[in-house]
N, C-alpha and C positions, 0 to 999 in steps of 0.2 A: 504494500500500500504506500503510495507516494502522496505527500501533502505539502503544499507551499502556501505561504501567507505573504501578502504585500499590501501596504497602505497606499491607496490611490485617491486621486481627485476626480470627481464626477465631471465628465466632459460633454455629456449630451444636454445638460440644462444648467442654467445659473439662477441664483436667487435674485430678488428685486434689487438688493443692494450690491449686486455684482459678485458676491461670494459664491463659492461652489461647495458642495457637500463632500466631506471626506468619508471614505468607506474602507473596510477591510475586505480585500479580495482573497477568497479561499479557493484553492484548486486541489481537489482530491480525486485521484484516478481520472484526470482529464475533465472532470466535471467542475464547473465554476459557479460560485455563489458569492453575492455581495452582501456585506453586513454594514449598515449605517453605524457610524461611531457617535453621531450627535454633535459633530463639529463642522462649522462652516468657516471658510477662509478665502481670501483673495488669492488668485492663482500666483501672483508675483511673490507671495509670502510662503509658498509651499514648494519644497524640493526634496525628493528622495524620501518621502514619508515623514518629513519633519517640517514644522511650522517655524518660520524665522522670527527674529525679534521685531520685525516690521509690524507684526500683529501684537496689539497691546495685551492680548490674553494668551500669548504663545505658551506660557508656562502651564496654565490650566489645560489648554487644548492638547499640548504634547503629553501631559499626564494621562488624559483620556485615550489618546492614541496608544500609548505604552500599555495601558491597562487592557485594551482590546487585543493587542498583539501578544502580550504575555499570557492572557487567558487562552488564546488559540494554541500557543506553543505548549502550555501546560496540559491541555487536553490531549494533544498528540503524544507528549512525553508520558502521561499516565497510561495511555493505551500501549505505547511501545514497550514500556518497562514491564508490563504484564503480558507482553507478547500476544496481544489481542488485536486482530485486524478490525478496522472500522471504516465505514463509508461516510459519504457526505450526510446521509440521513442521521446517523448516530452522532456525528460531530454537531450537526444543527441542533439536535436535542440537548446536548450538553452545553453548547455555547449560549443557547437561549435560557439556560437554567441560571437564574440570578444568584443561586447559592453555590454554584460550582466553584471549587477552590476555597470554600469556607473552611475554617479550622474548627467549626462546631463539631462536637463528638457525634451528635445525631445526624448532621449533614454528611459526615464522613461515612457513617454506617449506610445511609441511604445511597450514597454514591457507589458503595461497594456491592450492593445487592445484585445488580445485573451480572457481575462476574461470579458472585457466590452461587446464585441460582443455577448457573451453568455447570457447576461442578460439585455442589453439595446436595445432600439428601434433603427431603422434605422435613424430616425431623430436626436436622441441623438448622434449617431456615427458621423453624418454629422456635428453636433455642435462641436465635438472634432476636426474634420478635419479642419473646418473653423477657429477654435481658434488657431490651430497650424500654419496655413497658415498666418494669420494676425500677429501673434507673431514673426514669422520668418522675416517679413518685418521690425520689430523693432530691433530684435537681432537674428543674424544667428545662434548663439550658446551661451549657458550659462548653469551654473549648478543650481540645485535646491536651494542650499544654498545661491546663489547670490540674490534671490528674497527677498528684504526687502522693507521697506516703501518708500525709495528713488526710488527704481526700479519701484514700482507701480505708483508713481507720474510721473515719466519720461514716462512710457508707456501711462498713461492717456494723457499727453501733446502731445505725438506722435499721438494718435488717434484724439485729437482735431485738430491738424494740418492737418489731413487727411480730416477734415470736418465731422467726425462721430458725430451723435447726442447722447444724453445722454443714450438712450435705447441701442444703439449699443455698446457704451463704457461699460455700465454695463454688457451686455451679454459677452463681451470679458473678462472682469475682473472676471465674474462668472466662466468662463472656467478655468482661472488661479487658482482661489480659490479652485475649485473642484479637480484639479490635486494635489495641495499642500496638501489638506486633505488626499488624497490617499497616498502621500509620507510620511505624518506624521504617518498614520496607519501602513505603511510598515517599520517604524523605520529609514527612511533615513534622515529625518530632524526632529527637535523637536520644532521648533518655527513657529507660524502662523503669518505672517506679516499683515494679514487681521484683526487682533485684533485692529489695529490702523487705519484701512482703511475700514470703513463700506460701503457696497454697498447699495445705496438707491434703493428701489424697486419702479419702476414707472409702474403704471397700463397702459397697452396699450389701443388700440382702442377696446372698448367694445360696439360698436354700435349694436343695435338690432332692430327688428321689433316689433311693438305693435300688439296686437291681431287683431285690425282693419286692419293694413297693411298686416298681415299674411293672412287674409281672402281675401284681394284684390289680393294677389298673387295666392291664391288657385283658385279664380274665373278666373284670367288671364290664369292660367294653363289649366283649363277645358273648357274655352269658347273662348279664343283668338287664332286665327291662328298664328303659328310661325314656324320657321325652326326646323327641327328634332333635330339638335344639341342643340339648345336653350331649346327646350321642355325637352330633356333628362337631361340637367343640372338643370333646374328648378325642375324636378321630384325628383332627389336625394338631391337637396338643401332643398326642402320642407320636404322630409322624415327626414332629420336631424333636422329640426325645431321641429318635433314632437317626436324625439327620443333623441336628445342631442348628437348624434355621431359626432366625429371629422372627418376631411377629410380623415385621414389615416384609420380610422375605417370603414367608408362607402366604401372606395376603396377596402378594404380587406374582406368586409362582404360576406359570402357565405351562400347558402341555408341551409347548415348543422348547421349554427349558430342560426337558428330560429326553435323553436319547440312549440308545444301546451301544455298548462298546464290545466288539467281538474280535478285534484285531489283537491276537496274542493272548486273549483271555478265554478260558474255558472252565465253566460255561460262561456265556455272555453276561455282562452286568449292566444294569440300568444306572445312568449317571445323571445327577442334577448339575447343570452348568449355568451359573448366574453371576451377576455382579452384585455384591452385598449391598443391601439397601442403605445401611448406615455409612459404610466406608467407601463404597464403589469398587472394592477389591474383587477381582474375578476369582471364583472358587469352583471346584468340581468335587462333588460328593458322591462316591459310590453308594448305591442304595442296598441296604440289607433286606433280606426276605421279610423281616418284621415290618419294614417300612413299605415294601411293595404290597403286603396284604392290606395295608390301610389306604392304598390308592383307590380313588373312585374309577369308574369305567372311563376309558380313553375318550377324549373330546377333540374339538378342533384345536389347531396349533395355538391360536390366540386366546383360547378359552382358559379361564382360571381353573386350576386343579381343585381347589377347595372353596367352599362358600364360607369365608371368614367374617365373623361378626366384629363389631367395633370392640376396642380394647376393654371397655368397662363391662359390657355384658359377658364377654369372654371370661374375664376374671371372676365375675359373679357366679357364672355356671361352674367354673372350676372349683370354687370354694364349696359349692353344694355337692359336687361330685366327690371331692376329697372327704367330706363329712360322711357321705353315704358309703364310701369305700373304707371308712375308719382309718384314714391316714391323717394323723394329728400333726400336720405341718401347715404353715402359712404359705401355700403354693400359689404363685402368680404365673402368668403364661411364660414369662422370661425364664422361669425355673426349668422349663423344658430344655433350654440350651445348656444350663448348668448341669442338668441331669445327664445329657449326652456326654459332656466333657468329663465328668467324674466317673461315669460308668465305663467310658472308653479307656480312660487311664487305668482304672482298676482292673480292666480286662487285659492290660498289657500292651495296648497300642502306644507307640512311641509318642513322646511329648510333642515333637516337631510335626508329626503327622496330624495329631489332634489340632494343633494350632493352625495348620494349613487348611484343614476342613472347616474350622471355625472362622477362617478369614482374618486371623490375628496378624497385625503388622509387626508385633513385638512379642517374642517368646515369653517375656516377663508376664504378659497378660495370661498366657496359658498356664504358667507355673503357679498362678493363684489357686487353680483347681487342685494341683498336686499338694499344696499346703493344706487345703481343706481335707484331702484324703488322709494326710498325716495326722491331722487333728482327730479325724474319725477313728483311725487305727489306735491312737493313744487312748482316746476315751473308751473304746471297746476293751482294750487290754486292761484298763483299770478295773474292769468288772471281774477280772480273773481272781479266783479265791481257791486256796488249797484246803 
């Protein structure tokens, strides 16, 4: 993408006082557009995009010209540094945005959204929206440069006053930290206040089912009479226990994402091949016979495999199912993924293989499940009595 900017004087028409309008000429990929700068000048006082001292207001007018030129160059620089191609239509939208180039925290987040939506999941975008909403309750407006250690501590106290727990506070702070990192990369600020404000990582609820409890649920699914909605929820919950899929992945899973591998494999194996909903990382998951037995009848390529309910009713049904099956654990849908990880590791599947199936970008994340297994073993051994 090529773009050139030049300040020119309008030649086709002059004003009643003999002055002519100054405009910014933008050429992007051979397409030309003219942007009025709001400056008029006599032709004799204009040369090479600069107004001479012959004009009594040359200082003010040259500042307006510089502002227009700098804004155009900044837009191009911002897109170039992110290696994102843009055309005249996109430039026009940004140039006519009066807040473009603002150092406002919220303006910066808004300016980043077109890039973020192109590469982040829906859940991550919701994380940004939620972060902005909470922050506006603390400060209706502030600049990126105002965020320092004192600001962060005040925001923390504000959230404590709201009754937020440590996990919620850390999540909100992580949002601010992520935005500031983007601002540093964009060259808007040069200091990271989080160097003196570490965010403690707290591991959330990683409750999971044991192999025995999983078998209880499988038996419950195949033998116990239950309402259609509950049976449907248990069906895709168990499927995720055998595949490690997240809620977003099972909700979007289509028949086209499942294919058979027979090259060098005997017998042939069905494989799920998707890009993870949360991270975008591509994963391939060989399907166990237990998972295949839970598959609905084949449908069209674009057809979704399961009829997945919204998160809230899904978890409500799961709670009722666990109670009926006499499993005394607080099980949410995400526990299916934890169940897969812990059962896979306890079955002897290598840590790196489990991490690859789960789509982990860092093996440290997978090792969390190994720690949970160690804790389970220790607690069980403590029951030993002679």
